[in-house]
C-alpha positions, -999 to +999 in steps of 0.1 A: +570-129-204+544-102-214+516-125-203+533-131-169+538-094-164+501-088-172+491-114-146+514-099-120+499-065-126+464-079-124+472-096-090+484-063-077+453-046-089+430-072-074+447-073-040+422-063-012+429-058+024+408-061+056+402-027+071+406-023+108+379-006+129+386+018+157+363+024+186+356+059+173+349+048+137+318+068+125+310+044+097+277+026+098+281+004+067+302-028+068+312-049+038+322-085+040+329-112+015+354-124-012+372-110-042+341-096-059+340-070-032+378-068-024+389-064-060+404-029-067+406-021-030+442-010-033+433+015-061+402+030-046+379+015-072+362-014-053+325-019-047+328-003-013+346+028-028+317+032-052+292+030-023+311+056-005+311+079-035+274+074-041+263+079-005+290+104+006+299+084+037+325+059+048+322+022+043+344-003+063+355-030+039+366-063+055+364-084+024+394-106+014+405-122-018+398-159-018+376-158+013+352-187+019+324-197+043+339-231+048+375-224+059+391-245+087+426-230+092+424-209+123+451-182+118+444-173+082+407-177+089+409-151+116+427-129+091+396-128+069+398-159+047+368-172+067+340-147+058+322-151+091+354-141+109+356-108+090+329-094+112+339-068+138+317-052+164+303-018+155+271+002+151+264-012+117+231-001+102+240-020+070+261-051+062+269-057+025+277-094+021+287-117-007+304-151-008+300-188-016+316-187-050+350-199-037+333-226-017+317-239-049+346-233-074+374-247-051+352-270-031+336-290-059+350-275-092+315-264-103+304-300-107+281-321-085+278-292-060+243-299-047+256-310-012+280-280-010+252-255-019+228-272+005+253-267+033+256-230+023+219-224+020+189-248+017+165-246-012+139-227+009+165-203+021+159-211+057+188-233+067+226-234+062+257-214+069+245-183+051+210-180+067+226-187+101+251-159+096+225-135+083+203-143+113+232-134+136+237-101+118+200-093+120+200-100+157+228-074+161+204-048+145+219-046+110+201-047+077+218-070+053+223-067+015+231-101-001+250-094-033+243-121-059+263-139-086+281-117-113+275-134-147+302-137-173+298-119-206+289-152-223+324-159-235+349-185-224+357-180-187+373-203-160+340-201-141+317-205-171+308-240-158+296-225-126+267-207-142+240-231-132+253-232-096+254-194-095+219-192-107+207-217-081+225-198-053+208-166-065+174-183-063+180-194-027+194-160-016+163-144-030+141-167-010+161-159+021+155-122+016+118-127+013+117-142+048+128-109+065+122-073+055+156-064+068+173-086+043+177-074+007+189-094-023+208-076-050+206-096-083+235-089-107+219-109-135+214-079-158+247-061-151+268-076-179+255-073-215+262-104-236+296-102-252+307-071-233+340-078-216+344-043-201+327-053-168+354-078-160+391-079-156+412-098-181+406-130-162+368-128-169+362-137-132+365-105-112+347-073-120+366-045-136+367-011-120+336-004-142+319-035-130+327-027-094+314+008-098+281-005-112+277-030-084+284-003-058+259+021-073+232-006-070+241-013-034+239+024-026+205+026-043+191-001-020+203+017+010+190+051-002+156+038-012+151+017+020+160+046+043+138+070+023+108+047+029+115+047+066+115+085+070 
């Protein structure tokens, strides 16, 4: 019973919601993706909240728990479970984007995922769903931050078997970022010290509030440094 209560509390903590955007919204930063961004949204401790605190400005967070790039159902897809459909029109200088983990974990169970990864992004970073989506965002005038794979602390985790696939996704996202100066890859490979569980929730999948804060600080630093160079 105690375990069930713990899981119930965790699910409440993890719940994220898709923010609406009014015509008068002053925000210039949009976040889209899955639970790595959405986690702790209800408690004000998500990645986007950390970016807001670091930069002192609003971020519109459209990320949704369980969101995927390959999602066929139209109604729930439009509600944000399809990452591409999280986008809303706005004067976005920056789009913070993650995703693909659910496509791999639920799509092929972290095994024999080569075809699924190729559909997401080719080895050279030039083709696939993610490069196509990033290209669309760039054509709208936004700079894009691609947030990489959050490593586990090296202890047993439900997604420990996805490590190789996560590493490969990172390599391909990095290659994509090198094709366009307006695309920035944020590696999270060095965020979690080996054996340190404090950067994850008890499920060892999602970032803890501490982990989300660290990711948000790194996102904000990319924005800050990039804009400083342009002044």
